[in-house]
N, CA, C and O atoms as a printed pandas DataFrame, in Angstrom:
     atom_number atom_name residue_name chain_id  residue_number  x_coord  y_coord  z_coord
0              1         N          MET        A               1   16.681  -18.476    3.115
1              2        CA          MET        A               1   15.649  -18.079    2.925
2              3         C          MET        A               1   16.564  -17.963    1.187
3              4         O          MET        A               1   17.775  -17.889    0.978
4              5         N          VAL        A               2   15.538  -17.984    0.301
5              6        CA          VAL        A               2   16.260  -17.921   -1.207
6              7         C          VAL        A               2   14.952  -16.841   -2.041
7              8         O          VAL        A               2   13.810  -16.755   -1.589
8              9         N          VAL        A               3   15.415  -16.116   -3.271
9             10        CA          VAL        A               3   14.657  -15.392   -4.020
10            11         C          VAL        A               3   15.441  -16.654   -5.438
11            12         O          VAL        A               3   16.516  -17.046   -5.893
12            13         N          HIS        A               4   14.263  -16.774   -5.553
13            14        CA          HIS        A               4   14.071  -16.985   -7.080
14            15         C          HIS        A               4   15.388  -18.174   -6.773
15            16         O          HIS        A               4   16.327  -17.542   -6.289
16            17         N          GLY        A               5   15.553  -18.872   -6.834
17            18        CA          GLY        A               5   16.760  -20.184   -6.730
18            19         C          GLY        A               5   17.949  -19.563   -5.607
19            20         O          GLY        A               5   18.829  -20.277   -5.126
20            21         N          TYR        A               6   17.860  -18.767   -5.439
21            22        CA          TYR        A               6   19.764  -17.434   -5.137
22            23         C          TYR        A               6   19.595  -17.365   -3.697
23            24         O          TYR        A               6   18.735  -16.597   -3.265
24            25         N          PRO        A               7   20.229  -17.998   -2.960
25            26        CA          PRO        A               7   19.950  -17.326   -1.613
26            27         C          PRO        A               7   20.523  -15.946   -0.954
27            28         O          PRO        A               7   21.729  -15.700   -0.973
28            29         N          VAL        A               8   19.678  -15.172   -0.441
29            30        CA          VAL        A               8   19.912  -13.345   -0.088
30            31         C          VAL        A               8   21.325  -13.595   -0.275
31            32         O          VAL        A               8   21.943  -13.014   -1.168
32            33         N          LEU        A               9   21.999  -14.604    0.679
33            34        CA          LEU        A               9   23.602  -13.691    0.231
34            35         C          LEU        A               9   24.445  -13.368   -1.009
35            36         O          LEU        A               9   25.547  -12.842   -1.166
36            37         N          GLU        A              10   23.528  -13.873   -1.821
37            38        CA          GLU        A              10   24.137  -14.016   -3.303
38            39         C          GLU        A              10   23.725  -12.880   -4.333
39            40         O          GLU        A              10   24.333  -12.135   -5.102
40            41         N          VAL        A              11   22.403  -13.103   -3.984
41            42        CA          VAL        A              11   21.445  -11.865   -4.283
42            43         C          VAL        A              11   21.031  -10.450   -3.397
43            44         O          VAL        A              11   19.929   -9.902   -3.410
44            45         N          SER        A              12   22.424   -9.963   -2.514
45            46        CA          SER        A              12   22.695   -9.348   -1.656
46            47         C          SER        A              12   23.673   -8.431   -2.522
47            48         O          SER        A              12   23.744   -7.281   -2.955
48            49         N          LYS        A              13   24.391   -9.647   -2.516
49            50        CA          LYS        A              13   25.935   -9.434   -3.067
50            51         C          LYS        A              13   25.784   -9.179   -4.530
51            52         O          LYS        A              13   26.538   -8.482   -5.209
52            53         N          ARG        A              14   24.801   -9.775   -4.908
53            54        CA          ARG        A              14   24.994   -9.162   -6.241
54            55         C          ARG        A              14   24.513   -7.373   -6.865
55            56         O          ARG        A              14   25.002   -6.715   -7.784
56            57         N          LEU        A              15   23.473   -7.070   -5.979
57            58        CA          LEU        A              15   23.008   -6.080   -5.900
58            59         C          LEU        A              15   23.633   -4.872   -5.556
59            60         O          LEU        A              15   23.176   -3.785   -5.912
60            61         N          GLY        A              16   25.000   -5.040   -4.656
61            62        CA          GLY        A              16   24.990   -4.434   -4.170
62            63         C          GLY        A              16   25.501   -3.615   -3.118
63            64         O          GLY        A              16   26.549   -3.007   -2.898
64            65         N          ILE        A              17   23.522   -3.953   -2.074
65            66        CA          ILE        A              17   23.104   -3.864   -1.073
66            67         C          ILE        A              17   23.395   -4.192    0.333
67            68         O          ILE        A              17   24.070   -5.220    0.282
68            69         N          ALA        A              18   23.280   -3.947    1.200
69            70        CA          ALA        A              18   23.391   -4.980    2.810
70            71         C          ALA        A              18   22.180   -6.521    2.742
71            72         O          ALA        A              18   21.427   -6.864    1.831
72            73         N          ASN        A              19   22.388   -7.044    3.863
73            74        CA          ASN        A              19   21.522   -8.635    4.472
74            75         C          ASN        A              19   20.442   -7.886    4.057
75            76         O          ASN        A              19   19.718   -7.832    3.063
76            77         N          LYS        A              20   20.538   -7.393    4.988
77            78        CA          LYS        A              20   18.913   -6.748    6.191
78            79         C          LYS        A              20   18.242   -5.932    4.511
79            80         O          LYS        A              20   17.123   -6.145    4.045
80            81         N          SER        A              21   19.111   -5.187    4.013
81            82        CA          SER        A              21   18.582   -4.221    2.836
82            83         C          SER        A              21   16.978   -5.644    2.461
83            84         O          SER        A              21   15.868   -5.643    2.993
84            85         N          LEU        A              22   17.566   -6.700    1.330
85            86        CA          LEU        A              22   17.255   -7.417    0.954
86            87         C          LEU        A              22   16.718   -8.494    1.711
87            88         O          LEU        A              22   16.193   -9.387    1.046
88            89         N          TYR        A              23   16.726   -8.598    2.754
89            90        CA          TYR        A              23   15.045   -8.978    3.923
90            91         C          TYR        A              23   13.941   -7.950    4.477
91            92         O          TYR        A              23   12.734   -8.035    4.705
92            93         N          ASP        A              24   14.869   -6.982    4.585
93            94        CA          ASP        A              24   13.827   -5.913    4.861
94            95         C          ASP        A              24   12.395   -5.488    3.565
95            96         O          ASP        A              24   11.232   -5.135    3.761
96            97         N          TRP        A              25   12.942   -5.659    2.661
97            98        CA          TRP        A              25   12.544   -5.366    1.420
98            99         C          TRP        A              25   11.210   -6.595    0.901
99           100         O          TRP        A              25   10.061   -6.405    0.501
100          101         N          ILE        A              26   12.290   -8.315    1.219
101          102        CA          ILE        A              26   11.441   -9.268    0.492
102          103         C          ILE        A              26    9.872   -9.637    1.911
103          104         O          ILE        A              26    8.812  -10.261    1.862
104          105         N          LYS        A              27   10.732   -8.673    3.176
105          106        CA          LYS        A              27    9.470   -8.923    4.326
106          107         C          LYS        A              27    8.803   -7.831    3.694
107          108         O          LYS        A              27    7.724   -8.209    3.237
108          109         N          LYS        A              28    9.052   -6.514    3.474
109          110        CA          LYS        A              28    8.151   -5.979    3.630
110          111         C          LYS        A              28    7.113   -5.819    1.867
111          112         O          LYS        A              28    6.144   -5.076    1.710
112          113         N          PHE        A              29    7.701   -6.724    0.825
113          114        CA          PHE        A              29    6.558   -6.695   -0.179
114          115         C          PHE        A              29    6.358   -8.322   -0.551
115          116         O          PHE        A              29    6.597   -8.694   -1.700
116          117         N          SER        A              30    6.122   -8.822   -0.014
117          118        CA          SER        A              30    6.012  -11.018   -0.497
118          119         C          SER        A              30    4.647  -10.872    0.644
119          120         O          SER        A              30    4.411  -10.084    1.560
120          121         N          LYS        A              31    4.194  -11.602    0.289
121          122        CA          LYS        A              31    2.318  -11.762    0.231
122          123         C          LYS        A              31    2.977  -12.511    1.120
123          124         O          LYS        A              31    4.093  -13.030    1.145
124          125         N          PRO        A              32    1.639  -12.437    2.179
125          126        CA          PRO        A              32    1.396  -13.568    3.319
126          127         C          PRO        A              32    1.173  -14.952    3.000
127          128         O          PRO        A              32    0.372  -14.916    2.067
128          129         N          LYS        A              33    1.362  -15.801    3.185
129          130        CA          LYS        A              33    1.646  -17.276    2.765
130          131         C          LYS        A              33    0.041  -18.574    2.885
131          132         O          LYS        A              33   -0.218  -19.732    2.559
132          133         N          ALA        A              34   -0.599  -17.465    3.523
133          134        CA          ALA        A              34   -2.095  -17.644    3.571
134          135         C          ALA        A              34   -3.075  -17.099    1.612
135          136         O          ALA        A              34   -4.038  -17.474    0.943
136          137         N          GLN        A              35   -1.977  -16.065    1.542
137          138        CA          GLN        A              35   -2.796  -15.165    0.676
138          139         C          GLN        A              35   -2.228  -15.994   -0.745
139          140         O          GLN        A              35   -2.883  -16.057   -1.786
140          141         N          ARG        A              36   -0.720  -16.677   -0.520
141          142        CA          ARG        A              36    0.191  -17.434   -1.599
142          143         C          ARG        A              36   -0.985  -19.005   -1.767
143          144         O          ARG        A              36   -1.508  -19.505   -2.764
144          145         N          GLU        A              37   -1.021  -19.294   -0.647
145          146        CA          GLU        A              37   -2.183  -20.600   -0.631
146          147         C          GLU        A              37   -3.197  -20.278   -1.445
147          148         O          GLU        A              37   -3.515  -20.750   -2.536
148          149         N          GLU        A              38   -3.719  -19.335   -0.731
149          150        CA          GLU        A              38   -5.072  -19.303   -1.520
150          151         C          GLU        A              38   -5.178  -18.805   -2.959
151          152         O          GLU        A              38   -5.784  -19.291   -3.914
152          153         N          GLU        A              39   -4.435  -17.719   -2.861
153          154        CA          GLU        A              39   -4.305  -17.309   -4.767
154          155         C          GLU        A              39   -3.549  -19.552   -5.462
155          156         O          GLU        A              39   -4.112  -20.005   -6.459
156          157         N          ALA        A              40   -2.951  -20.034   -5.089
157          158        CA          ALA        A              40   -3.053  -20.784   -5.662
158          159         C          ALA        A              40   -4.024  -22.184   -5.600
159          160         O          ALA        A              40   -3.616  -23.272   -6.006
160          161         N          ASP        A              41   -4.696  -22.077   -5.314
161          162        CA          ASP        A              41   -5.786  -22.955   -4.727
162          163         C          ASP        A              41   -6.602  -21.997   -5.950
163          164         O          ASP        A              41   -6.377  -22.411   -7.087
164          165         N          LEU        A              42   -7.272  -21.104   -5.889
165          166        CA          LEU        A              42   -7.762  -20.340   -7.317
166          167         C          LEU        A              42   -7.671  -20.446   -8.618
167          168         O          LEU        A              42   -8.601  -20.438   -9.424
168          169         N          ARG        A              43   -6.050  -20.590   -8.913
169          170        CA          ARG        A              43   -5.481  -20.849   -9.836
170          171         C          ARG        A              43   -6.008  -22.813  -10.807
171          172         O          ARG        A              43   -6.193  -23.340  -11.904
172          173         N          ALA        A              44   -5.993  -23.122   -9.078
173          174        CA          ALA        A              44   -6.635  -24.676  -10.057
174          175         C          ALA        A              44   -7.354  -24.701  -10.213
175          176         O          ALA        A              44   -7.762  -24.903  -11.357
176          177         N          GLU        A              45   -8.597  -24.405   -8.571
177          178        CA          GLU        A              45   -9.633  -24.111   -9.400
178          179         C          GLU        A              45   -9.894  -23.599  -10.856
179          180         O          GLU        A              45   -9.411  -24.417  -11.639
180          181         N          ILE        A              46  -10.373  -22.741  -11.389
181          182        CA          ILE        A              46   -9.830  -21.875  -12.167
182          183         C          ILE        A              46   -9.624  -22.950  -13.629
183          184         O          ILE        A              46  -10.508  -23.145  -14.464
184          185         N          ALA        A              47   -8.161  -23.582  -13.657
185          186        CA          ALA        A              47   -7.525  -24.973  -14.460
186          187         C          ALA        A              47   -8.357  -25.741  -14.854
187          188         O          ALA        A              47   -8.348  -26.239  -15.980
188          189         N          ARG        A              48   -9.296  -25.974  -13.880
189          190        CA          ARG        A              48  -10.337  -27.403  -13.446
190          191         C          ARG        A              48  -11.366  -26.818  -14.068
191          192         O          ARG        A              48  -11.480  -27.432  -15.129
192          193         N          LEU        A              49  -12.512  -25.638  -13.990
193          194        CA          LEU        A              49  -13.257  -25.469  -14.246
194          195         C          LEU        A              49  -13.056  -25.264  -15.727
195          196         O          LEU        A              49  -14.009  -25.689  -16.379
196          197         N          LYS        A              50  -11.985  -24.677  -16.515
197          198        CA          LYS        A              50  -11.327  -24.689  -18.233
198          199         C          LYS        A              50  -12.230  -25.648  -18.989
199          200         O          LYS        A              50  -13.139  -25.640  -19.819
200          201         N          ARG        A              51  -11.096  -26.932  -17.863
201          202        CA          ARG        A              51  -11.026  -27.821  -18.174
202          203         C          ARG        A              51  -12.645  -29.110  -18.737
203          204         O          ARG        A              51  -12.972  -29.666  -19.785
204          205         N          GLU        A              52  -13.227  -29.042  -17.260
205          206        CA          GLU        A              52  -14.315  -28.857  -17.113
206          207         C          GLU        A              52  -15.874  -27.782  -18.244
207          208         O          GLU        A              52  -17.038  -27.929  -18.616
208          209         N          LEU        A              53  -15.144  -27.145  -18.282
209          210        CA          LEU        A              53  -16.072  -26.140  -19.921
210          211         C          LEU        A              53  -15.262  -26.809  -21.279
211          212         O          LEU        A              53  -15.721  -27.140  -22.373
212          213         N          LYS        A              54  -14.558  -26.838  -21.009
213          214        CA          LYS        A              54  -14.056  -27.781  -22.953
214          215         C          LYS        A              54  -14.798  -29.163  -22.988
215          216         O          LYS        A              54  -15.501  -29.486  -23.946
216          217         N          ARG        A              55  -14.585  -30.034  -21.786
217          218        CA          ARG        A              55  -15.513  -31.008  -21.601
218          219         C          ARG        A              55  -16.872  -30.876  -22.298
219          220         O          ARG        A              55  -17.427  -31.762  -22.948
220          221         N          ALA        A              56  -17.269  -29.785  -22.094
221          222        CA          ALA        A              56  -18.695  -30.117  -22.080
222          223         C          ALA        A              56  -19.260  -29.219  -23.301
223          224         O          ALA        A              56  -20.253  -28.782  -23.882
224          225         N          GLU        A              57  -18.195  -29.271  -23.252
225          226        CA          GLU        A              57  -18.676  -28.313  -25.114
226          227         C          GLU        A              57  -18.592  -28.979  -25.821
227          228         O          GLU        A              57  -19.147  -28.537  -26.827
228          229         N          GLN        A              58  -18.211  -29.872  -25.975
229          230        CA          GLN        A              58  -17.350  -30.655  -26.836
230          231         C          GLN        A              58  -18.547  -31.865  -27.369
231          232         O          GLN        A              58  -18.215  -32.760  -28.147
């Protein structure tokens, strides 16, 4: 598992906390995969609709 491109081990060492604490925190506060995918789909749909609106206004 990585946090913004950094291995959990490296991040936990930099923060001075146990690996398990960081894993527990990630598990507790990260969004479920299905929710992340749904949000990405919604962002893509919003972008598509904005492009469509811009074309319609021209």
